[in-house]
VMD Tcl script that builds the backbone (N, CA, C; Angstrom):
set m [mol new atoms 330]
animate dup $m
set s [atomselect $m all]
$s set {name element resname resid chain x y z} {
  {N N MET 1 A 104.512 106.022 97.426}
  {CA C MET 1 A 104.875 105.308 96.229}
  {C C MET 1 A 103.613 104.676 95.638}
  {N N SER 2 A 103.446 104.807 94.337}
  {CA C SER 2 A 102.264 104.249 93.688}
  {C C SER 2 A 102.487 102.774 93.367}
  {N N ALA 3 A 101.406 102.048 93.177}
  {CA C ALA 3 A 101.458 100.621 92.871}
  {C C ALA 3 A 101.667 100.407 91.378}
  {N N ALA 4 A 102.300 99.287 91.035}
  {CA C ALA 4 A 102.473 98.925 89.636}
  {C C ALA 4 A 101.113 98.600 89.031}
  {N N GLU 5 A 100.959 98.880 87.739}
  {CA C GLU 5 A 99.708 98.626 87.037}
  {C C GLU 5 A 99.928 97.564 85.977}
  {N N PHE 6 A 99.122 96.507 85.983}
  {CA C PHE 6 A 99.212 95.430 85.004}
  {C C PHE 6 A 98.921 95.967 83.604}
  {N N VAL 7 A 99.745 95.580 82.635}
  {CA C VAL 7 A 99.565 96.014 81.248}
  {C C VAL 7 A 99.098 94.841 80.375}
  {N N HIS 8 A 99.851 93.732 80.353}
  {CA C HIS 8 A 99.457 92.518 79.630}
  {C C HIS 8 A 100.333 91.360 80.080}
  {N N ASP 9 A 100.057 90.150 79.587}
  {CA C ASP 9 A 100.738 88.960 80.081}
  {C C ASP 9 A 102.216 88.871 79.713}
  {N N GLY 10 A 102.674 89.597 78.726}
  {CA C GLY 10 A 104.097 89.666 78.407}
  {C C GLY 10 A 104.631 88.605 77.479}
  {N N ALA 11 A 103.784 87.812 76.842}
  {CA C ALA 11 A 104.254 86.808 75.898}
  {C C ALA 11 A 104.829 87.459 74.636}
  {N N ALA 12 A 104.385 88.677 74.356}
  {CA C ALA 12 A 104.879 89.456 73.221}
  {C C ALA 12 A 104.977 90.904 73.674}
  {N N ILE 13 A 105.885 91.619 73.047}
  {CA C ILE 13 A 106.042 93.035 73.376}
  {C C ILE 13 A 105.953 93.866 72.105}
  {N N ASP 14 A 105.553 95.122 72.257}
  {CA C ASP 14 A 105.471 96.036 71.119}
  {C C ASP 14 A 106.856 96.271 70.533}
  {N N HIS 15 A 106.876 96.418 69.210}
  {CA C HIS 15 A 108.131 96.724 68.517}
  {C C HIS 15 A 107.809 97.468 67.234}
  {N N THR 16 A 108.497 98.576 67.013}
  {CA C THR 16 A 108.388 99.334 65.773}
  {C C THR 16 A 109.757 99.328 65.105}
  {N N PRO 17 A 109.944 98.517 64.071}
  {CA C PRO 17 A 111.260 98.409 63.432}
  {C C PRO 17 A 111.563 99.590 62.511}
  {N N VAL 18 A 112.835 99.837 62.296}
  {CA C VAL 18 A 113.250 100.895 61.367}
  {C C VAL 18 A 113.327 100.366 59.938}
  {N N ALA 19 A 113.369 99.049 59.770}
  {CA C ALA 19 A 113.370 98.418 58.447}
  {C C ALA 19 A 112.350 97.286 58.477}
  {N N ASP 20 A 111.863 96.882 57.312}
  {CA C ASP 20 A 110.900 95.784 57.228}
  {C C ASP 20 A 111.487 94.525 57.866}
  {N N LEU 21 A 110.653 93.786 58.594}
  {CA C LEU 21 A 111.049 92.513 59.187}
  {C C LEU 21 A 110.128 91.421 58.675}
  {N N ALA 22 A 110.692 90.291 58.313}
  {CA C ALA 22 A 109.904 89.151 57.878}
  {C C ALA 22 A 109.450 88.359 59.105}
  {N N SER 23 A 108.475 87.525 58.925}
  {CA C SER 23 A 108.040 86.622 59.985}
  {C C SER 23 A 109.200 85.696 60.342}
  {N N GLY 24 A 109.410 85.472 61.641}
  {CA C GLY 24 A 110.464 84.570 62.086}
  {C C GLY 24 A 111.830 85.196 62.267}
  {N N GLU 25 A 111.932 86.513 62.148}
  {CA C GLU 25 A 113.233 87.168 62.335}
  {C C GLU 25 A 113.529 87.384 63.810}
  {N N ILE 26 A 114.781 87.171 64.168}
  {CA C ILE 26 A 115.233 87.418 65.533}
  {C C ILE 26 A 115.501 88.907 65.687}
  {N N VAL 27 A 114.990 89.477 66.788}
  {CA C VAL 27 A 115.163 90.902 67.070}
  {C C VAL 27 A 115.875 91.027 68.411}
  {N N VAL 28 A 116.997 91.761 68.403}
  {CA C VAL 28 A 117.773 91.975 69.626}
  {C C VAL 28 A 117.667 93.448 70.002}
  {N N GLN 29 A 117.207 93.699 71.232}
  {CA C GLN 29 A 117.113 95.053 71.771}
  {C C GLN 29 A 117.836 95.038 73.118}
  {N N GLY 30 A 119.090 95.426 73.128}
  {CA C GLY 30 A 119.873 95.323 74.356}
  {C C GLY 30 A 120.010 93.861 74.725}
  {N N ASP 31 A 119.569 93.482 75.937}
  {CA C ASP 31 A 119.594 92.085 76.356}
  {C C ASP 31 A 118.256 91.390 76.166}
  {N N LEU 32 A 117.312 92.050 75.528}
  {CA C LEU 32 A 115.999 91.480 75.243}
  {C C LEU 32 A 116.009 90.928 73.822}
  {N N VAL 33 A 115.737 89.632 73.703}
  {CA C VAL 33 A 115.750 88.985 72.396}
  {C C VAL 33 A 114.392 88.352 72.152}
  {N N GLY 34 A 113.828 88.597 70.984}
  {CA C GLY 34 A 112.536 88.023 70.628}
  {C C GLY 34 A 112.514 87.642 69.170}
  {N N ILE 35 A 111.379 87.108 68.740}
  {CA C ILE 35 A 111.219 86.656 67.359}
  {C C ILE 35 A 109.884 87.184 66.830}
  {N N THR 36 A 109.908 87.699 65.604}
  {CA C THR 36 A 108.664 88.176 64.993}
  {C C THR 36 A 107.776 86.980 64.656}
  {N N ARG 37 A 106.490 87.103 64.958}
  {CA C ARG 37 A 105.536 86.048 64.611}
  {C C ARG 37 A 104.878 86.339 63.269}
  {N N ARG 38 A 104.903 87.594 62.884}
  {CA C ARG 38 A 104.365 88.041 61.592}
  {C C ARG 38 A 105.312 89.091 61.030}
  {N N ALA 39 A 105.225 89.325 59.740}
  {CA C ALA 39 A 106.029 90.380 59.120}
  {C C ALA 39 A 105.599 91.733 59.695}
  {N N ILE 40 A 106.569 92.636 59.835}
  {CA C ILE 40 A 106.272 93.991 60.319}
  {C C ILE 40 A 106.928 94.981 59.345}
  {N N LYS 41 A 106.154 95.895 58.827}
  {CA C LYS 41 A 106.681 96.938 57.944}
  {C C LYS 41 A 107.460 97.971 58.758}
  {N N ALA 42 A 108.436 98.586 58.139}
  {CA C ALA 42 A 109.218 99.640 58.791}
  {C C ALA 42 A 108.308 100.732 59.314}
  {N N ASP 43 A 108.645 101.255 60.475}
  {CA C ASP 43 A 107.920 102.360 61.102}
  {C C ASP 43 A 106.452 102.033 61.396}
  {N N THR 44 A 106.148 100.740 61.534}
  {CA C THR 44 A 104.787 100.298 61.848}
  {C C THR 44 A 104.829 99.492 63.139}
  {N N LEU 45 A 103.918 99.786 64.051}
  {CA C LEU 45 A 103.873 99.059 65.309}
  {C C LEU 45 A 103.488 97.611 65.078}
  {N N GLY 46 A 104.295 96.723 65.623}
  {CA C GLY 46 A 104.027 95.292 65.569}
  {C C GLY 46 A 104.428 94.699 66.901}
  {N N SER 47 A 104.693 93.402 66.922}
  {CA C SER 47 A 105.131 92.790 68.171}
  {C C SER 47 A 106.128 91.684 67.904}
  {N N ILE 48 A 106.921 91.401 68.936}
  {CA C ILE 48 A 107.849 90.274 68.884}
  {C C ILE 48 A 107.536 89.354 70.062}
  {N N ALA 49 A 107.612 88.062 69.815}
  {CA C ALA 49 A 107.394 87.076 70.865}
  {C C ALA 49 A 108.630 87.014 71.745}
  {N N VAL 50 A 108.412 86.993 73.050}
  {CA C VAL 50 A 109.514 86.808 74.000}
  {C C VAL 50 A 109.276 85.549 74.832}
  {N N GLU 51 A 108.211 84.810 74.497}
  {CA C GLU 51 A 107.907 83.511 75.083}
  {C C GLU 51 A 107.484 82.599 73.948}
  {N N GLY 52 A 107.648 81.311 74.151}
  {CA C GLY 52 A 107.213 80.340 73.156}
  {C C GLY 52 A 108.361 79.461 72.714}
  {N N VAL 53 A 108.036 78.515 71.844}
  {CA C VAL 53 A 109.019 77.572 71.314}
  {C C VAL 53 A 109.087 77.768 69.806}
  {N N PHE 54 A 110.300 77.926 69.300}
  {CA C PHE 54 A 110.525 78.200 67.882}
  {C C PHE 54 A 111.608 77.283 67.329}
  {N N ASP 55 A 111.473 76.876 66.075}
  {CA C ASP 55 A 112.553 76.207 65.358}
  {C C ASP 55 A 113.385 77.319 64.727}
  {N N VAL 56 A 114.599 77.476 65.227}
  {CA C VAL 56 A 115.474 78.562 64.786}
  {C C VAL 56 A 116.483 78.012 63.786}
  {N N PRO 57 A 116.529 78.572 62.572}
  {CA C PRO 57 A 117.485 78.093 61.573}
  {C C PRO 57 A 118.929 78.270 62.056}
  {N N LYS 58 A 119.765 77.303 61.682}
  {CA C LYS 58 A 121.194 77.409 61.974}
  {C C LYS 58 A 121.967 76.912 60.766}
  {N N ASP 59 A 123.191 77.329 60.672}
  {CA C ASP 59 A 124.039 76.953 59.544}
  {C C ASP 59 A 124.640 75.575 59.812}
  {N N PRO 60 A 124.229 74.537 59.045}
  {CA C PRO 60 A 124.768 73.205 59.299}
  {C C PRO 60 A 126.272 73.110 59.035}
  {N N VAL 61 A 126.794 73.989 58.203}
  {CA C VAL 61 A 128.228 73.992 57.910}
  {C C VAL 61 A 129.036 74.474 59.127}
  {N N ALA 62 A 128.419 75.326 59.959}
  {CA C ALA 62 A 129.111 75.843 61.145}
  {C C ALA 62 A 129.318 74.748 62.191}
  {N N ALA 63 A 128.624 73.629 62.068}
  {CA C ALA 63 A 128.799 72.448 62.921}
  {C C ALA 63 A 128.585 72.734 64.401}
  {N N VAL 64 A 127.541 73.482 64.727}
  {CA C VAL 64 A 127.202 73.746 66.132}
  {C C VAL 64 A 126.093 72.780 66.533}
  {N N ALA 65 A 126.326 72.012 67.605}
  {CA C ALA 65 A 125.347 71.047 68.097}
  {C C ALA 65 A 124.791 71.516 69.435}
  {N N PHE 66 A 123.563 71.097 69.744}
  {CA C PHE 66 A 122.908 71.475 70.995}
  {C C PHE 66 A 122.315 70.239 71.649}
  {N N THR 67 A 122.374 70.191 72.980}
  {CA C THR 67 A 121.726 69.144 73.746}
  {C C THR 67 A 120.479 69.732 74.401}
  {N N VAL 68 A 119.545 68.880 74.777}
  {CA C VAL 68 A 118.335 69.347 75.438}
  {C C VAL 68 A 118.701 70.066 76.730}
  {N N GLY 69 A 118.134 71.246 76.930}
  {CA C GLY 69 A 118.383 72.046 78.126}
  {C C GLY 69 A 119.571 72.987 78.009}
  {N N GLN 70 A 120.351 72.880 76.957}
  {CA C GLN 70 A 121.514 73.751 76.778}
  {C C GLN 70 A 121.068 75.158 76.398}
  {N N LYS 71 A 121.743 76.156 76.956}
  {CA C LYS 71 A 121.432 77.542 76.594}
  {C C LYS 71 A 121.822 77.799 75.147}
  {N N VAL 72 A 120.959 78.546 74.466}
  {CA C VAL 72 A 121.189 78.914 73.069}
  {C C VAL 72 A 121.345 80.422 73.019}
  {N N TYR 73 A 122.449 80.862 72.446}
  {CA C TYR 73 A 122.749 82.282 72.298}
  {C C TYR 73 A 122.705 82.621 70.815}
  {N N VAL 74 A 122.568 83.902 70.493}
  {CA C VAL 74 A 122.671 84.338 69.106}
  {C C VAL 74 A 123.799 85.356 69.002}
  {N N ASP 75 A 124.526 85.278 67.895}
  {CA C ASP 75 A 125.610 86.220 67.656}
  {C C ASP 75 A 125.096 87.434 66.889}
  {N N GLY 76 A 125.989 88.295 66.438}
  {CA C GLY 76 A 125.601 89.511 65.717}
  {C C GLY 76 A 124.870 89.253 64.413}
  {N N SER 77 A 124.987 88.034 63.887}
  {CA C SER 77 A 124.278 87.658 62.659}
  {C C SER 77 A 123.019 86.854 62.964}
  {N N ASN 78 A 122.656 86.784 64.267}
  {CA C ASN 78 A 121.500 86.021 64.736}
  {C C ASN 78 A 121.635 84.529 64.466}
  {N N GLU 79 A 122.872 84.047 64.429}
  {CA C GLU 79 A 123.157 82.626 64.257}
  {C C GLU 79 A 123.244 81.968 65.636}
  {N N PRO 80 A 122.534 80.850 65.866}
  {CA C PRO 80 A 122.587 80.175 67.160}
  {C C PRO 80 A 124.007 79.732 67.531}
  {N N GLN 81 A 124.362 79.959 68.788}
  {CA C GLN 81 A 125.688 79.639 69.308}
  {C C GLN 81 A 125.560 78.962 70.666}
  {N N THR 82 A 126.642 78.339 71.126}
  {CA C THR 82 A 126.646 77.680 72.432}
  {C C THR 82 A 127.374 78.496 73.492}
  {N N THR 83 A 128.042 79.560 73.118}
  {CA C THR 83 A 128.821 80.344 74.080}
  {C C THR 83 A 128.192 81.710 74.333}
  {N N ALA 84 A 128.307 82.156 75.587}
  {CA C ALA 84 A 127.732 83.432 75.994}
  {C C ALA 84 A 128.590 84.620 75.578}
  {N N THR 85 A 129.887 84.438 75.534}
  {CA C THR 85 A 130.807 85.542 75.279}
  {C C THR 85 A 130.495 86.262 73.979}
  {N N GLY 86 A 130.138 87.535 74.091}
  {CA C GLY 86 A 129.847 88.362 72.924}
  {C C GLY 86 A 128.502 88.096 72.281}
  {N N ASN 87 A 127.691 87.210 72.868}
  {CA C ASN 87 A 126.402 86.836 72.288}
  {C C ASN 87 A 125.262 87.159 73.251}
  {N N LYS 88 A 124.037 87.041 72.771}
  {CA C LYS 88 A 122.839 87.329 73.576}
  {C C LYS 88 A 122.050 86.034 73.785}
  {N N LEU 89 A 121.504 85.851 74.993}
  {CA C LEU 89 A 120.720 84.659 75.306}
  {C C LEU 89 A 119.393 84.680 74.558}
  {N N LEU 90 A 119.127 83.605 73.828}
  {CA C LEU 90 A 117.849 83.438 73.146}
  {C C LEU 90 A 116.923 82.552 73.985}
  {N N GLY 91 A 117.448 81.457 74.517}
  {CA C GLY 91 A 116.633 80.544 75.310}
  {C C GLY 91 A 117.377 79.251 75.552}
  {N N LYS 92 A 116.600 78.160 75.666}
  {CA C LYS 92 A 117.178 76.840 75.898}
  {C C LYS 92 A 116.660 75.862 74.851}
  {N N ALA 93 A 117.569 74.987 74.406}
  {CA C ALA 93 A 117.184 73.956 73.448}
  {C C ALA 93 A 116.209 72.987 74.111}
  {N N VAL 94 A 115.132 72.655 73.425}
  {CA C VAL 94 A 114.171 71.701 73.958}
  {C C VAL 94 A 114.154 70.412 73.141}
  {N N LEU 95 A 115.019 70.354 72.147}
  {CA C LEU 95 A 115.195 69.174 71.313}
  {C C LEU 95 A 116.655 69.177 70.890}
  {N N ALA 96 A 117.318 68.039 70.983}
  {CA C ALA 96 A 118.722 67.974 70.579}
  {C C ALA 96 A 118.849 68.322 69.093}
  {N N ALA 97 A 119.928 69.007 68.751}
  {CA C ALA 97 A 120.210 69.358 67.356}
  {C C ALA 97 A 121.652 68.969 67.056}
  {N N ALA 98 A 121.836 68.099 66.088}
  {CA C ALA 98 A 123.170 67.674 65.686}
  {C C ALA 98 A 123.870 68.789 64.916}
  {N N ALA 99 A 125.178 68.674 64.804}
  {CA C ALA 99 A 125.966 69.703 64.123}
  {C C ALA 99 A 125.453 69.981 62.710}
  {N N GLY 100 A 125.027 68.959 61.995}
  {CA C GLY 100 A 124.578 69.130 60.615}
  {C C GLY 100 A 123.116 69.483 60.451}
  {N N ASP 101 A 122.365 69.577 61.547}
  {CA C ASP 101 A 120.954 69.942 61.457}
  {C C ASP 101 A 120.795 71.390 61.001}
  {N N GLU 102 A 119.676 71.671 60.349}
  {CA C GLU 102 A 119.429 73.011 59.825}
  {C C GLU 102 A 118.695 73.921 60.792}
  {N N SER 103 A 118.269 73.385 61.952}
  {CA C SER 103 A 117.588 74.222 62.939}
  {C C SER 103 A 117.779 73.637 64.331}
  {N N VAL 104 A 117.489 74.465 65.318}
  {CA C VAL 104 A 117.466 74.035 66.707}
  {C C VAL 104 A 116.147 74.520 67.299}
  {N N ARG 105 A 115.469 73.651 68.048}
  {CA C ARG 105 A 114.191 74.015 68.665}
  {C C ARG 105 A 114.494 74.678 70.009}
  {N N VAL 106 A 114.023 75.926 70.163}
  {CA C VAL 106 A 114.386 76.760 71.314}
  {C C VAL 106 A 113.137 77.263 72.032}
  {N N ARG 107 A 113.155 77.149 73.360}
  {CA C ARG 107 A 112.138 77.801 74.201}
  {C C ARG 107 A 112.734 79.139 74.610}
  {N N LEU 108 A 112.096 80.223 74.198}
  {CA C LEU 108 A 112.622 81.541 74.490}
  {C C LEU 108 A 112.668 81.783 75.996}
  {N N SER 109 A 113.730 82.446 76.456}
  {CA C SER 109 A 113.901 82.787 77.869}
  {C C SER 109 A 114.362 84.229 77.963}
  {N N GLN 110 A 113.761 84.945 78.884}
  {CA C GLN 110 A 114.191 86.326 79.109}
  {C C GLN 110 A 114.556 86.516 80.559}
}
mol reanalyze $m
mol bondsrecalc $m
mol representation Tube
mol addrep $m
C-alpha cells in the first residue's frame, strides 16, 4: 500500500462552477459546504473556503435566532437554519444572532 501524499492545508478547495458565482456565495457539494471568497466565472477554476469565520446573511423576517456554539445549517436556498433535518451543516455560531438580525457569524466546520 502506498503512503498518502500531502497536497495543501485544506483551508480552501478547488471548485469549478457551472454558473457564475459572486463573492460570499454558499456552495454545497454533497455534505461539503463552503463559501466563495472571490467571484468565480462559470467553467473557471476557483476555490471555496471550507475553514474560516464568515458573517452569513439571514432573513430577519424568518425569525431564526442562534446562540454561541449552536450548529448552523443551510437549507436548499442557503438560508441559515437551526435544524439538521433536510439541511447541510455549515458550521457553528461564534456570535449570538437575534431573530431579527440580518446575519449570523459562523465558523465553518467540515
